[in-house]
C-alpha positions as CSV (number, residue, x, y, z in Angstrom):
1,M,41.6,254.3,178.1
2,S,43.1,255.2,174.7
3,K,41.2,255.0,171.5
4,R,43.5,252.3,170.3
5,R,42.9,250.1,173.3
6,I,39.1,250.5,173.0
7,V,39.2,249.5,169.3
8,V,41.4,246.4,170.0
9,T,39.1,245.4,173.0
10,L,35.9,245.7,170.9
11,A,37.5,243.8,168.0
12,G,38.5,241.0,170.4
13,I,35.0,240.9,171.9
14,A,33.5,240.7,168.3
15,V,35.8,237.9,167.3
16,L,35.1,235.9,170.5
17,T,31.3,236.4,170.0
18,L,31.6,235.2,166.4
19,L,33.6,232.1,167.5
20,A,31.2,231.3,170.3
21,G,28.3,231.6,167.8
22,L,30.0,229.2,165.4
23,A,30.7,226.7,168.1
24,S,27.1,226.8,169.2
25,I,25.9,226.2,165.7
26,R,28.1,223.2,165.4
27,A,27.1,221.8,168.8
28,F,23.4,222.3,168.2
29,P,22.5,222.0,164.5
30,L,19.0,222.9,163.4
31,K,17.7,219.8,161.8
32,A,14.1,218.6,161.6
33,S,13.3,215.3,163.0
34,G,11.8,212.9,160.5
35,A,11.1,213.6,156.8
36,P,9.0,216.6,155.8
37,P,5.4,215.9,154.9
38,T,5.3,215.0,151.2
39,A,3.1,212.7,149.1
40,A,6.0,210.2,149.3
41,N,5.2,209.9,153.1
42,A,1.7,208.8,152.3
43,D,1.0,205.2,153.4
44,P,0.3,203.5,150.0
45,A,-1.5,200.6,151.8
46,T,-3.9,203.0,153.4
47,T,-6.8,203.8,151.1
48,R,-9.1,204.6,154.0
49,V,-10.5,208.1,154.3
50,F,-10.3,209.4,157.9
51,K,-12.3,211.8,159.9
52,V,-10.5,214.7,161.6
53,G,-9.7,213.7,165.2
54,E,-10.2,210.0,164.6
55,K,-7.3,208.0,165.9
56,G,-5.0,211.1,166.1
57,V,-5.8,212.4,162.6
58,T,-4.9,216.1,162.3
59,A,-7.0,218.4,160.2
60,P,-5.9,219.4,156.7
61,V,-5.1,223.1,156.5
62,P,-6.2,225.2,153.4
63,I,-3.4,226.9,151.7
64,Y,-5.2,227.9,148.5
65,N,-9.0,228.4,148.6
66,P,-10.4,231.0,146.2
67,D,-14.1,232.0,146.6
68,P,-16.5,230.6,144.0
69,A,-18.0,233.0,141.4
70,Y,-21.5,234.3,141.7
71,T,-23.5,233.4,138.6
72,K,-25.2,236.3,136.6
73,E,-28.7,234.8,137.2
74,A,-28.1,234.5,141.0
75,K,-26.8,238.1,141.1
76,D,-29.8,239.4,139.2
77,A,-32.1,237.5,141.6
78,K,-30.1,238.6,144.6
79,L,-29.9,235.0,145.8
80,N,-28.2,234.5,149.2
81,G,-27.5,231.3,151.0
82,N,-25.2,228.5,151.9
83,V,-23.9,225.5,150.0
84,I,-22.7,222.6,152.1
85,L,-20.2,220.2,150.5
86,E,-18.6,217.0,151.7
87,I,-15.0,216.9,150.3
88,V,-12.1,214.4,150.5
89,V,-8.7,215.9,150.8
90,A,-6.2,213.4,149.3
91,P,-2.7,212.7,150.9
92,D,-1.2,215.1,148.3
93,G,-3.4,218.0,149.5
94,T,-5.7,218.1,146.5
95,V,-9.5,217.7,146.6
96,S,-10.2,214.3,145.3
97,D,-14.0,214.1,145.7
98,V,-16.8,216.6,146.2
99,K,-20.4,215.9,147.0
100,A,-23.1,218.6,147.6
101,K,-25.0,217.9,150.8
102,R,-27.1,221.1,150.5
103,G,-27.2,223.3,147.4
104,L,-28.6,226.5,146.0
105,G,-30.2,227.1,142.6
106,M,-29.2,229.2,139.7
107,G,-25.8,227.6,139.3
108,L,-24.4,228.4,142.7
109,T,-24.0,224.8,143.8
110,E,-22.0,224.1,140.5
111,S,-19.9,227.2,141.0
112,A,-19.1,226.1,144.6
113,V,-18.2,222.6,143.5
114,S,-15.9,223.9,140.7
115,A,-14.1,226.3,143.0
116,V,-13.6,223.7,145.8
117,K,-12.0,221.3,143.3
118,T,-9.2,223.8,142.8
119,W,-8.4,224.2,146.5
120,K,-5.1,223.0,147.9
121,F,-4.4,221.8,151.5
122,K,-1.6,220.9,153.8
123,P,-2.8,217.3,154.1
124,A,-4.1,215.5,157.1
125,M,-1.6,213.4,159.1
126,K,-1.9,210.3,161.2
127,A,1.2,209.0,163.1
128,E,3.5,211.2,160.8
129,K,1.9,209.7,157.6
130,L,-0.2,211.6,155.2
131,V,-3.7,210.3,155.0
132,A,-6.9,211.1,153.1
133,C,-9.5,212.9,155.2
134,W,-13.0,214.0,154.6
135,L,-14.4,217.4,155.6
136,M,-17.7,219.3,155.5
137,V,-17.3,222.7,153.9
138,E,-19.8,225.5,154.0
139,I,-19.7,228.1,151.2
140,T,-21.7,231.3,151.9
141,F,-23.1,233.3,149.0
142,K,-24.2,236.8,150.0
143,I,-24.9,239.9,148.0
144,F,-24.4,243.1,149.8
């Protein structure tokens, strides 16, 4: 085979591959079914706060969850332990309510509550609608 014939053959194959790819894209467009999850998808009539797993409710997923700060007094006392919080994740992914179920002294409970209030989540969903959901969160304070 001559060089010219090889180049023409390869160019023809490349063009046919390109055309086949374009035809495939037109025949099978990549479109998501339904609307993407946004606060606009939240059911305004639903003011109920669901539990994860209840009636098909999916768990909210943390997307921004910085650790709380250790207070100076707790560092000096080398205080270790856990703070357990009950939180409500709103349909827009923000934390709308925080209650301490078990705390620590020396400002660590307050530090945990302040930090958790800044957390952001991919919200819980029920039947493709965004819903409020409550979670138990455990924050561990440990000095190494």
